[in-house]
NUROVO-605362 format. One record per residue (C-alpha): x, y, z. Coordinates in Angstrom, 1 decimal, m for minus. Each point is the difference from the previous one (the first is absolute). Layout:
<atoms>
x = X&y = Y&z = Z
...
</atoms>
This chain:
<atoms>
x = m49.3&y = 1.1&z = m15.9
x = 2.3&y = 0.3&z = m2.9
x = m1.0&y = 2.6&z = m2.6
x = 0.3&y = m0.5&z = m3.7
x = 3.0&y = 1.7&z = m1.6
x = m0.4&y = 0.8&z = m3.7
x = 2.6&y = m1.5&z = m2.3
x = 1.9&y = 2.1&z = m2.5
x = m1.3&y = m0.5&z = m3.5
x = 0.7&y = 1.1&z = m3.5
x = m3.7&y = 0.6&z = m0.7
x = m0.7&y = 3.2&z = m1.8
x = m2.9&y = 2.0&z = 1.4
x = m2.0&y = 2.6&z = m1.9
x = m0.4&y = 3.5&z = 1.6
x = m3.7&y = m0.7&z = 0.9
x = 1.1&y = m3.2&z = 1.8
x = 2.7&y = 1.8&z = 2.0
x = m2.1&y = 2.9&z = 1.4
x = m3.0&y = m1.7&z = 1.7
x = m1.7&y = 3.0&z = 1.5
x = 0.8&y = 3.5&z = 1.3
x = m0.2&y = 0.4&z = 3.8
x = m2.1&y = 3.0&z = 0.7
x = 0.2&y = 0.8&z = 3.7
x = 0.3&y = 3.1&z = 2.1
x = 3.7&y = m0.5&z = 0.4
x = 0.4&y = m0.7&z = m3.8
x = m1.9&y = 3.2&z = m1.0
x = 2.2&y = 2.0&z = 2.4
x = 3.2&y = m1.5&z = m1.6
x = m1.3&y = 0.7&z = m3.5
x = m0.6&y = 3.7&z = 0.8
x = 3.1&y = 0.6&z = 2.1
x = 2.6&y = m2.3&z = m1.5
x = m1.5&y = m0.9&z = m3.4
x = 0.1&y = m3.7&z = 1.1
x = m2.7&y = m2.6&z = m0.9
x = m0.6&y = m3.4&z = 1.6
x = m1.0&y = m3.1&z = m2.0
x = m0.6&y = m3.7&z = 0.9
x = 2.2&y = m1.9&z = m2.4
x = 0.6&y = m3.5&z = m1.1
x = 2.2&y = m2.0&z = 2.4
x = 2.3&y = m1.0&z = m2.8
x = 0.7&y = 3.5&z = m1.2
x = 3.3&y = 1.8&z = 0.5
x = 0.7&y = 3.7&z = 0.2
x = 1.0&y = 0.1&z = m3.6
x = m3.2&y = m1.7&z = m1.1
x = m2.1&y = 2.4&z = 2.1
x = 1.9&y = 3.1&z = m1.4
x = m0.7&y = m1.2&z = m3.6
x = m3.6&y = m0.7&z = 0.7
x = m0.8&y = 3.3&z = 1.7
x = 1.8&y = 2.0&z = m2.7
x = m1.8&y = m1.9&z = m2.8
x = m3.5&y = 0.0&z = 1.5
x = m0.1&y = 3.6&z = 1.3
x = 2.5&y = 1.7&z = m2.3
x = 2.1&y = 1.5&z = 2.8
x = 3.6&y = 0.0&z = 1.1
x = 0.9&y = m1.9&z = 3.2
x = 2.7&y = 1.3&z = 2.3
x = 0.2&y = m2.8&z = 2.6
x = m1.9&y = m3.0&z = 1.3
x = m0.3&y = m1.5&z = 3.5
x = m1.2&y = m3.6&z = 0.5
x = m1.7&y = m1.5&z = 3.0
x = m0.8&y = m3.7&z = 0.4
x = m3.1&y = 0.0&z = 2.2
x = m0.9&y = m3.0&z = 2.2
x = m3.5&y = m1.3&z = 0.2
x = m2.1&y = 0.9&z = 3.0
x = m1.5&y = m2.7&z = 2.3
x = m3.7&y = m0.4&z = m0.4
x = m2.6&y = m2.2&z = 1.6
x = m3.4&y = m1.2&z = m1.2
x = m2.0&y = m2.0&z = 2.5
x = 2.3&y = m2.8&z = 1.1
x = 2.5&y = 0.3&z = m2.8
x = 3.2&y = 2.0&z = 0.2
x = 2.1&y = 1.1&z = m3.0
x = 1.8&y = 2.8&z = m1.7
x = m0.7&y = 2.4&z = m2.8
x = 2.4&y = m0.3&z = m2.9
x = 3.4&y = 1.6&z = m0.1
x = 0.4&y = 2.8&z = m2.5
x = 2.5&y = 2.5&z = m1.4
x = m0.4&y = 3.8&z = 0.2
x = 2.0&y = 2.5&z = m2.2
x = 0.3&y = 3.7&z = 0.8
x = 0.9&y = 1.7&z = m3.3
x = 1.4&y = 3.6&z = 0.1
x = m0.5&y = 1.9&z = m3.2
x = 2.0&y = 2.8&z = m1.6
x = m1.1&y = 3.5&z = 1.0
x = m1.9&y = 0.9&z = m3.2
x = m2.0&y = m3.3&z = m0.1
x = m3.1&y = m1.0&z = 1.9
x = m2.5&y = m2.8&z = 0.0
x = m3.8&y = 0.7&z = 0.2
x = m2.0&y = m3.0&z = 1.4
x = m3.3&y = 1.8&z = 0.2
</atoms>
């Protein structure tokens, strides 16, 4: 089955539209304590520059680097129907040494 590929757009996104939610997992908390890196689910149209600006504006921190992952949807089955969960984009944001983000 062909997957939908998002088109490039000139649409301007607000910071709260770019960062959809933080990904709080065991691996993510380990990365945050060891490497000062935080994971977010982000809008599929967002670029690295957009994500950098959004994190710096929303959390008042300095971003060192950003890694992006385009995640494919997983196959799921409900009764006789077969489908996929939605594709999504993950951003791993590494902060400067003197900055941190507290989620809880």
